[in-house]
C-alpha positions in Angstrom: -186.6 -22.5 -82.4 -182.9 -22.6 -83.3 -181.2 -25.7 -81.8 -178.4 -23.7 -80.3 -180.7 -21.2 -78.8 -182.7 -24.1 -77.2 -179.6 -25.7 -75.8 -178.5 -22.4 -74.2 -182.0 -21.8 -72.8 -182.1 -25.4 -71.4 -178.7 -24.7 -69.8 -179.9 -21.5 -68.2 -182.9 -23.3 -66.9 -180.6 -26.0 -65.3 -178.5 -23.2 -63.7 -181.8 -21.7 -62.3 -182.8 -25.0 -60.6 -180.8 -26.2 -57.6 -182.9 -29.4 -57.3 -182.3 -30.3 -61.0 -178.6 -29.8 -60.4 -178.6 -32.1 -57.4 -180.6 -34.7 -59.4 -178.1 -34.5 -62.3 -175.2 -34.9 -59.7 -177.0 -38.1 -58.4 -177.3 -39.4 -62.0 -173.6 -38.6 -62.7 -171.9 -39.2 -59.4 -168.3 -39.3 -60.9 -168.7 -35.9 -62.6 -167.4 -32.7 -61.0 -170.7 -31.1 -61.7 -169.9 -27.5 -60.5 -166.9 -27.4 -62.9 -169.0 -29.0 -65.7 -171.7 -26.4 -65.2 -169.2 -23.5 -65.3 -167.3 -24.8 -68.4 -170.5 -25.5 -70.3 -171.0 -21.7 -70.6 -167.6 -21.5 -72.4 -168.7 -24.2 -74.8 -172.2 -22.9 -75.4 -171.5 -19.2 -75.4 -168.0 -18.0 -75.4 -166.8 -20.3 -78.3 -170.0 -19.5 -80.3 -170.3 -15.8 -79.6 -170.9 -14.8 -83.2 -173.7 -17.3 -83.6 -175.2 -16.2 -80.3 -175.2 -12.6 -81.5 -177.4 -13.7 -84.4 -179.9 -15.8 -82.5 -180.3 -13.7 -79.3 -181.6 -10.1 -79.1 -179.1 -7.5 -77.9 -180.7 -7.5 -74.4 -180.6 -11.3 -74.3 -176.9 -11.2 -75.4 -176.1 -8.8 -72.6 -177.9 -11.2 -70.2 -175.6 -14.0 -71.4 -172.6 -11.8 -70.7 -173.9 -11.1 -67.2 -174.5 -14.8 -66.6 -170.9 -15.6 -67.8 -169.6 -12.9 -65.4 -171.4 -14.5 -62.4 -170.2 -18.0 -63.4 -166.6 -16.7 -63.6 -166.9 -15.2 -60.1 -168.3 -18.5 -58.8 -165.5 -20.4 -60.5 -162.9 -18.1 -58.8 -164.6 -18.7 -55.5 -164.6 -22.5 -56.0 -160.9 -22.5 -56.9 -159.9 -20.4 -53.9 -162.0 -22.4 -51.4 -161.4 -25.8 -53.0 -165.2 -26.5 -53.5 -165.6 -29.6 -55.6 -168.8 -30.8 -54.2 -172.1 -29.5 -55.6 -173.7 -29.4 -52.1 -170.9 -27.0 -50.9 -171.2 -24.9 -54.0 -174.9 -24.5 -53.7 -174.4 -22.8 -50.3 -171.9 -20.2 -51.7 -173.0 -16.6 -52.2 -171.6 -16.6 -55.7 -173.6 -19.7 -56.8 -176.8 -18.4 -55.2 -176.2 -15.3 -57.3 -175.9 -17.5 -60.4 -179.1 -19.4 -59.5 -181.1 -16.1 -58.9 -179.9 -14.5 -62.1 -180.5 -17.6 -64.1 -184.1 -17.8 -62.8 -184.9 -14.3 -63.8 -183.1 -14.6 -67.1 -184.7 -17.9 -68.0 -188.1 -16.3 -67.6 -187.1 -13.5 -69.9 -185.7 -15.9 -72.5 -188.9 -18.0 -72.4 -191.1 -15.0 -72.8 -189.4 -13.3 -75.7 -189.5 -13.8 -79.4 -186.1 -15.1 -80.6 -184.0 -12.9 -82.8 -184.1 -13.8 -86.5 -181.5 -16.2 -87.7 
C-alpha cells in the first residue's frame, strides 16, 4: 500500500474513534488536539490533492472532499464557540458528524482495492 494512502486511512480511522482521540489527548496534554485533527486534513489532503487523485479511486476522492467539508464546518463551530477542549468538541453536532462519516468512510477505504499509483 502506498505510504501516503496508509497515512490518510490511519487519520480517517483516528477521526472515526472518539476513544482513540481522547487517548491521544491524554498522551499529548499540551496539544490543542481538535485544531491538530482539523489541520491534519489540510496537510494530508489539501496540500497533496494531485497525489491523492492518483492513489484514491474517484469515489474515495469524493469521500475525502466530504470529510474535509465536515471538518471545515466543525472548525467554524469551534471558532465561533471557542471550543479548545476535546471533551467539549466531542459533544458538538458537527464533530459527531465527522466521527460518523469517518467511521463509514474508513470501512469503505479498508474494503476497497487502492487505485493504481
